[in-house]
C-alpha positions as CSV (number, residue, x, y, z in Angstrom):
1,X,-28.6,75.1,-11.9
2,X,-30.5,78.1,-13.2
3,X,-34.3,77.8,-12.8
4,X,-37.1,79.7,-14.4
5,X,-38.8,82.5,-12.5
6,X,-41.7,81.5,-10.4
7,X,-44.8,83.7,-10.1
8,X,-43.7,85.3,-6.8
9,X,-40.2,85.9,-8.1
10,X,-41.5,87.6,-11.2
11,X,-43.7,89.8,-9.0
12,X,-40.8,90.7,-6.7
13,X,-38.6,91.5,-9.7
14,X,-41.3,93.8,-11.2
15,X,-41.6,95.7,-7.9
16,X,-37.8,96.0,-7.5
17,X,-37.5,97.3,-11.1
18,X,-40.1,99.9,-10.3
19,X,-38.3,100.8,-7.1
20,X,-35.1,101.5,-8.9
21,X,-31.7,102.1,-7.3
22,X,-33.2,103.0,-3.9
23,X,-34.8,99.6,-3.5
24,X,-37.6,98.8,-1.1
25,X,-37.9,97.8,2.5
26,X,-38.6,94.1,3.0
27,X,-41.7,94.9,5.1
28,X,-43.1,97.1,2.3
29,X,-42.3,94.4,-0.3
30,X,-44.2,91.8,1.7
31,X,-47.3,94.1,1.7
32,X,-46.9,94.8,-2.0
33,X,-46.7,91.2,-3.0
34,X,-49.6,90.0,-0.9
35,X,-47.8,86.9,0.1
36,X,-46.8,85.8,3.6
37,X,-43.7,87.2,5.3
38,X,-42.2,83.7,5.6
39,X,-42.7,82.8,2.0
40,X,-41.3,86.2,0.7
41,X,-38.3,85.8,3.0
42,X,-37.6,82.3,1.7
43,X,-37.9,83.4,-1.9
44,X,-35.6,86.5,-1.3
45,X,-33.0,84.2,0.3
46,X,-32.9,82.0,-2.9
47,X,-32.9,85.1,-5.2
48,X,-30.0,86.6,-3.2
49,X,-28.1,83.2,-3.3
50,X,-28.6,83.2,-7.1
51,X,-27.2,86.8,-7.4
52,X,-30.4,88.6,-8.5
53,X,-30.8,90.8,-5.5
54,X,-29.0,92.0,-2.3
55,X,-30.6,92.5,1.1
56,X,-28.9,95.5,2.8
57,X,-29.2,96.2,6.5
58,X,-30.8,99.6,7.1
59,X,-32.3,101.3,10.1
60,X,-31.6,98.7,12.7
61,X,-32.9,95.3,11.8
62,X,-34.9,96.5,8.7
63,X,-33.6,95.2,5.4
64,X,-33.7,97.1,2.1
65,X,-34.0,94.9,-1.0
66,X,-32.3,96.1,-4.1
67,X,-31.6,94.6,-7.6
68,X,-28.0,93.5,-8.0
69,X,-27.6,95.7,-11.1
70,X,-27.9,98.8,-8.9
71,X,-25.0,97.9,-6.6
72,X,-22.0,100.1,-6.6
73,X,-19.0,97.7,-6.7
74,X,-16.4,100.5,-6.6
75,X,-12.8,99.3,-6.5
76,X,-10.9,100.7,-3.5
77,X,-7.4,99.6,-2.7
78,X,-8.3,95.9,-2.8
79,X,-9.5,94.1,-6.0
80,X,-11.2,90.7,-5.5
81,X,-10.9,88.5,-8.5
82,X,-12.7,85.1,-8.9
83,X,-11.4,82.3,-11.1
84,X,-11.6,78.5,-11.7
85,X,-8.2,76.8,-11.6
86,X,-6.9,76.7,-15.2
87,X,-3.7,77.1,-17.2
88,X,-5.5,79.8,-19.1
89,X,-4.7,82.4,-16.4
90,X,-1.0,82.0,-16.4
91,X,-0.6,85.8,-16.9
92,X,-2.2,86.6,-13.5
93,X,1.1,86.9,-11.5
94,X,2.3,89.7,-13.9
95,X,-1.1,91.4,-13.7
96,X,-1.0,91.3,-9.9
97,X,2.4,92.9,-9.9
98,X,1.4,95.6,-12.3
99,X,-1.7,96.5,-10.3
100,X,0.4,96.5,-7.1
101,X,2.6,99.1,-8.9
102,X,-0.6,101.2,-9.1
103,X,-1.2,100.8,-5.3
104,X,-3.8,98.0,-5.6
105,X,-3.8,94.7,-3.8
106,X,-5.4,91.7,-5.6
107,X,-7.2,89.0,-3.6
108,X,-7.8,85.8,-5.7
109,X,-10.9,83.8,-5.0
110,X,-10.8,80.2,-6.3
111,X,-14.1,78.6,-7.5
112,X,-15.1,75.1,-8.7
113,X,-17.7,76.3,-11.2
114,X,-17.7,79.3,-13.6
115,X,-21.4,79.8,-12.9
116,X,-20.6,80.7,-9.3
117,X,-18.0,83.2,-10.4
118,X,-20.6,85.1,-12.5
119,X,-23.2,84.8,-9.7
120,X,-20.8,86.4,-7.1
121,X,-19.9,89.2,-9.5
122,X,-23.6,90.0,-9.8
123,X,-24.0,89.9,-6.0
124,X,-21.1,92.3,-5.6
125,X,-19.0,89.8,-3.6
126,X,-16.1,90.0,-6.0
127,X,-15.1,92.9,-8.4
128,X,-13.9,90.9,-11.3
129,X,-13.8,87.3,-12.6
130,X,-12.9,85.0,-15.4
131,X,-15.7,83.1,-17.1
132,X,-16.7,81.8,-20.5
133,X,-18.4,84.2,-22.8
134,X,-21.3,81.7,-23.2
135,X,-21.9,81.6,-19.4
136,X,-21.9,85.4,-19.3
137,X,-24.4,85.6,-22.2
138,X,-26.8,83.2,-20.4
139,X,-26.7,85.1,-17.2
140,X,-27.2,88.5,-18.9
141,X,-30.3,87.1,-20.6
142,X,-31.6,86.4,-17.0
143,X,-31.0,90.1,-16.1
144,X,-27.8,89.5,-14.1
145,X,-25.9,92.8,-13.9
146,X,-22.6,91.5,-15.5
147,X,-20.5,92.9,-18.4
148,X,-17.5,91.8,-20.4
149,X,-14.3,93.8,-20.2
150,X,-11.9,91.9,-22.4
151,X,-11.0,88.5,-23.8
152,X,-8.5,86.0,-22.4
153,X,-7.9,83.3,-25.0
154,X,-9.2,80.9,-27.6
155,X,-9.4,77.1,-27.4
156,X,-7.9,75.1,-24.5
157,X,-10.3,72.2,-24.1
158,X,-10.3,68.5,-25.2
159,X,-12.6,65.6,-25.4
160,X,-11.6,62.2,-24.1
161,X,-13.5,59.0,-25.0
162,X,-12.8,55.5,-24.0
163,X,-14.5,53.8,-27.0
164,X,-15.6,54.5,-30.5
165,X,-15.4,58.2,-31.4
166,X,-18.6,57.8,-33.3
167,X,-20.5,56.9,-30.1
168,X,-19.6,59.1,-27.1
169,X,-22.0,57.4,-24.7
170,X,-22.4,59.3,-21.4
171,X,-20.5,62.6,-21.7
172,X,-19.2,64.5,-18.7
173,X,-19.0,68.3,-19.0
174,X,-19.2,71.4,-16.8
175,X,-22.5,73.1,-17.0
176,X,-23.3,76.3,-19.0
177,X,-19.7,76.6,-19.9
178,X,-17.3,76.5,-22.8
179,X,-17.1,72.7,-22.4
180,X,-20.9,72.6,-22.6
181,X,-21.0,74.7,-25.8
182,X,-18.2,73.0,-27.7
183,X,-19.4,69.5,-27.0
184,X,-22.6,70.4,-28.7
185,X,-20.7,71.9,-31.7
186,X,-18.5,68.8,-31.9
187,X,-21.5,66.4,-31.8
188,X,-23.2,68.3,-34.6
189,X,-20.0,68.6,-36.7
190,X,-18.9,65.0,-36.3
191,X,-22.4,63.5,-36.3
192,X,-21.4,61.4,-33.3
193,X,-24.0,59.5,-31.2
194,X,-24.3,60.0,-27.5
195,X,-26.5,58.6,-24.7
196,X,-26.8,61.7,-22.4
197,X,-24.8,64.6,-20.9
198,X,-23.9,64.7,-17.2
199,X,-22.5,67.7,-15.3
200,X,-19.6,67.6,-13.0
201,X,-18.9,70.1,-10.1
202,X,-15.1,70.2,-10.3
203,X,-12.3,68.9,-12.5
204,X,-11.2,66.5,-9.8
205,X,-14.7,65.0,-9.8
206,X,-14.7,64.9,-13.6
207,X,-11.4,62.9,-13.8
208,X,-12.5,60.5,-11.1
209,X,-15.8,59.8,-12.9
210,X,-14.1,59.3,-16.2
211,X,-11.3,57.0,-14.8
212,X,-13.9,55.1,-12.8
213,X,-16.1,54.4,-15.8
214,X,-19.1,56.6,-14.9
215,X,-18.4,58.7,-18.0
216,X,-17.7,57.2,-21.4
217,X,-16.4,60.6,-22.6
218,X,-15.2,63.7,-20.9
219,X,-14.8,67.3,-22.0
220,X,-12.3,69.2,-19.8
221,X,-9.9,72.1,-20.0
222,X,-6.2,72.6,-19.4
223,X,-4.1,71.6,-17.4
224,X,-6.5,68.7,-16.6
225,X,-6.5,67.5,-20.2
226,X,-2.7,67.2,-20.2
227,X,-2.9,65.7,-16.7
228,X,-5.1,62.9,-18.0
229,X,-2.8,62.2,-21.0
230,X,0.2,62.0,-18.6
231,X,-1.6,59.6,-16.3
232,X,-2.9,57.2,-18.9
233,X,-0.9,56.9,-22.1
234,X,-3.8,55.3,-24.1
235,X,-5.9,58.4,-23.7
236,X,-5.3,61.1,-26.3
237,X,-7.7,64.0,-26.2
238,X,-9.6,65.3,-29.3
239,X,-8.8,69.0,-29.8
240,X,-12.2,70.6,-30.4
241,X,-10.6,73.3,-32.7
242,X,-9.6,70.6,-35.1
243,X,-13.2,69.9,-35.8
244,X,-15.2,73.1,-35.2
245,X,-12.5,75.8,-35.6
246,X,-11.0,78.2,-33.1
247,X,-13.5,79.1,-30.3
248,X,-13.6,81.8,-27.7
249,X,-12.9,80.5,-24.2
250,X,-13.0,82.8,-21.2
251,X,-13.3,86.6,-20.8
252,X,-12.7,89.1,-18.0
253,X,-16.0,90.1,-16.4
254,X,-17.2,92.8,-14.0
255,X,-20.4,94.0,-12.4
256,X,-22.3,96.2,-14.8
257,X,-22.1,99.2,-12.5
258,X,-18.3,99.1,-12.2
259,X,-17.1,102.7,-12.9
260,X,-15.3,103.2,-16.2
261,X,-12.4,104.9,-14.2
262,X,-11.9,101.6,-12.3
263,X,-12.0,99.7,-15.5
264,X,-9.4,102.0,-17.1
265,X,-7.2,101.4,-14.0
266,X,-7.0,97.7,-14.4
267,X,-7.3,97.4,-18.2
268,X,-3.9,98.5,-19.5
269,X,-2.0,96.3,-17.0
270,X,-4.3,93.5,-18.0
271,X,-3.6,93.8,-21.8
272,X,0.1,94.1,-21.1
273,X,0.0,90.9,-19.0
274,X,-1.8,88.9,-21.7
275,X,1.0,89.9,-24.1
276,X,3.6,88.7,-21.6
277,X,2.5,85.0,-22.0
278,X,4.6,84.6,-25.1
279,X,7.6,86.4,-23.7
280,X,7.9,84.9,-20.2
281,X,6.2,81.5,-20.1
282,X,8.7,79.8,-17.9
283,X,8.8,82.5,-15.2
284,X,5.0,82.9,-15.3
285,X,4.5,79.1,-15.0
286,X,6.6,79.0,-11.9
287,X,4.8,81.8,-10.2
288,X,1.3,80.7,-11.3
289,X,1.9,77.1,-10.1
290,X,2.2,78.4,-6.6
291,X,-1.2,80.1,-6.9
292,X,-3.1,77.1,-8.2
293,X,-0.9,74.4,-6.6
294,X,-0.3,72.5,-9.9
295,X,3.1,71.5,-11.3
296,X,4.8,74.3,-13.2
297,X,5.9,72.0,-16.0
298,X,2.4,70.7,-16.5
299,X,1.2,74.3,-16.8
300,X,3.9,75.3,-19.2
301,X,3.1,72.3,-21.5
302,X,-0.6,72.8,-21.4
303,X,-0.8,76.5,-22.3
304,X,0.2,75.6,-25.8
305,X,-3.5,74.7,-26.3
306,X,-4.4,78.4,-25.9
307,X,-4.2,81.3,-28.3
308,X,-4.0,84.5,-26.1
309,X,-5.7,87.7,-27.1
310,X,-7.6,90.3,-25.1
311,X,-9.6,91.2,-28.2
312,X,-12.6,89.2,-29.5
313,X,-13.3,88.6,-33.2
314,X,-17.0,88.8,-33.9
315,X,-16.7,86.6,-37.0
316,X,-14.9,83.9,-35.1
317,X,-17.6,84.0,-32.4
318,X,-20.4,83.6,-34.8
319,X,-18.6,80.7,-36.5
320,X,-19.2,78.3,-33.6
321,X,-23.0,78.7,-34.1
322,X,-22.8,77.5,-37.7
323,X,-21.5,74.2,-36.2
324,X,-24.1,74.2,-33.4
325,X,-27.6,75.2,-34.3
326,X,-28.9,73.9,-30.9
327,X,-26.3,75.8,-28.8
328,X,-27.0,76.5,-25.1
329,X,-27.0,80.2,-25.9
330,X,-28.1,82.2,-29.0
331,X,-25.8,84.1,-31.4
332,X,-27.7,87.3,-30.6
333,X,-27.0,86.9,-26.9
334,X,-23.3,86.5,-27.5
335,X,-23.1,89.5,-29.7
336,X,-25.0,91.6,-27.1
337,X,-22.1,90.8,-24.7
338,X,-19.6,92.1,-27.2
339,X,-21.6,95.3,-27.7
340,X,-21.1,96.1,-24.1
341,X,-17.4,95.3,-23.9
342,X,-14.8,97.8,-22.5
343,X,-12.5,97.2,-25.5
């Protein structure tokens, strides 16, 4: 959960912005803030955990504090990529192969929440990651040093409900995500009633809560939507695009300081790999199933929910806001992400 800046956090951020790329020693920061050493240390720990700063060891035990946006996440021979398990990234095996041809090794880092992917990119713990454009826009508004490189796909989520579609009751969704955004658009477009929204931490938790009756409705992505339909014949998911139109799902994201030469190195193989989805679905499904440990036939069936394209249409992006005037992120924030894109 993202929280608002406290007074001490704001003061620390102001000092660090003034310090620039060189940062400031923690001992000097304590003196500048006027707060106790213990309190400053506790706040810095939370800020680092949230991806806003990094504490770098320097001169023995002394730590230098630097804003995450000044990190130099240069790609060497190993590229660390964060992702949440989803059918959407079926092209990844081909991308790994093409990067290997360029002498690069890809290390995939699985996550349960897209928020954590964006946070770790900001912290410099991974080079690249896949995350919803809506999540990226929110974090950029909070001064997280992340940028968009290219699109992945459109659509790919469904809404399941156990009762009347006009009353969704308690809705389960992932937080600050595509699910979160399109649920709001669907509610506005359909004028459906609902009791409240609850956030799940993983797709397994989401399915368990829906099947167990904690959620009356559930917004979830592929292949988990197809998985639910396979398990329980009576549940047929509502395709959001049938009600709000096509919507952008995830994008490829990097740290803001990633060198353009590194981006160029990975971008052409990436675009080529996206285009391979239509040509080699069966082969990619087999290889990708071993990465995410989900049945290959389930993956192959579920990717029909996506429209793959590395390019993002501005008009299509703004369309979702016409159906959701109370979106979790503003249209202007989304467009600022596009202004900074690599392609």
